N, C-alpha and C positions, 0 to 999 in steps of 0.2 A: 522535444528533441528536434522536431522539424524546423522550428524557428531558428534554432542555433545553427542548423545546416544551411538554411537559406540566407541568413545574415550573420555570419560569424563575427564581422567587425562590430556590429551593434552589441552582440553578446560580450565580446572582449571589453568594449567600453563600459558596459554595465558592471562587469566584474572589477574593472579598474576603479570605478566610482565607489563600489562597495568596499574597496580596500583589500581585495584578495591579492596575495603575491602570485606571480606567474599566471596572469589571467588567461593566456592562451591555453595553458595546461588545464585550468579549471573548466574552460569551455569544452574541451575534448572529454574531460572526465564526466562533466554533467550530461553531455550528449550521450555518451556510452551508458552511463548509469540509467538515464531515463529510458533508453531503448531496452536495455536488459530487464529492468524492473517492470516496465510496462508490458513487455512480452511475457514475463513470468506470471504477472497478475492475470493477464488475459487467458493464459493457458492453465492457470491454477497450479503452477509449480511452486512448491514451498511457500504457500500463500501467506501464512502468518509471519515468518521471519522477513520475507520480502516486503510485506506491507508495513512492518515496523521500521525497516530501513527507509522505505519511501516516506513514512511519517516524519522521521528525523530529517530527511533530506528536504522535505517540503517546509518543515519548521524553520530550517536555516534559510531557505529561499524566501519565506515570509518575512523574516527579520531583515534579511539583506534588501529585499524590495522596499520595506518600510524605511530603512536608512537612506536609500538612494532617492526614491521618489516622494517620500513623505505624503502619500495619498492613500485613501481607502479604496475607492472604486477602481476596479480593474480596467475600466475604459479610459481612465486617466493614468494608467501605469501603476495603480496601487496594489496593495497587498491582499485584497479581497480574494482574488482567484487562487493564489498559492495557499492561502489559509483554508479555503474551501476544500482543496485537494488534500491538505494536511489532515483535516478532520475526516474526510472520506477514507483515506488510507488508515487512519487510526481506528475507525469503525470496522473496516474490513479486517484489520489485524486482530481486533478484539473479538469479533463475532463470526466471521466467515472462515470456511475451510475449503481449500481446493481439493481436487481429486487426489493429488499426491501429497497434500499438506502434512497430515499427521496420520499416516497409514497405520502405525502400530496402535495408537490409541483408538482410532476409528474401527480397526478390525476387532479389537477386544470388545468394544461396545456393540458391534454388529453381531458378534458371536453370541453375546448374551441375549440378543433379541430374536434370534432365529426360532422358528416354531419348535424345533427339536429340543432346544434348551429351555423352553417354557415348561411350566408345570403341566403335567398331564391331567386331563379331566378325571375326576373320580367317577367310578362306575357305580358307587353305592347311591341309593336314593337320598334326596335332600332331607335334612333333619328339620322336623317341624316342632314347634313348641306348643 
């Protein structure tokens, strides 16, 4: 998002080369999306759905980058960097949970692991064979 704010003309040019209609609108949308999604992931708010949205967004960014720059290494403007973040967001979406991500499911799992919910020790002596 920071690069799009620093150099909006370069971002508009990229979206024009990628063939997006209304490139100025896409730059604004991408900047807002990256800021909101990044903040939500850092704070752990709705982690799974936000990470899946980020995965889809980064997959589109990877394909667009490959079409425009036709390069692999990110140092040459290639698609390696957005593909890396696409995979990272996919892993977060599949494995990680933020504090508020799935409170209902986590709270049920937590209740079943509380010491009071565990089976009580038997007071009878152990059985020997």
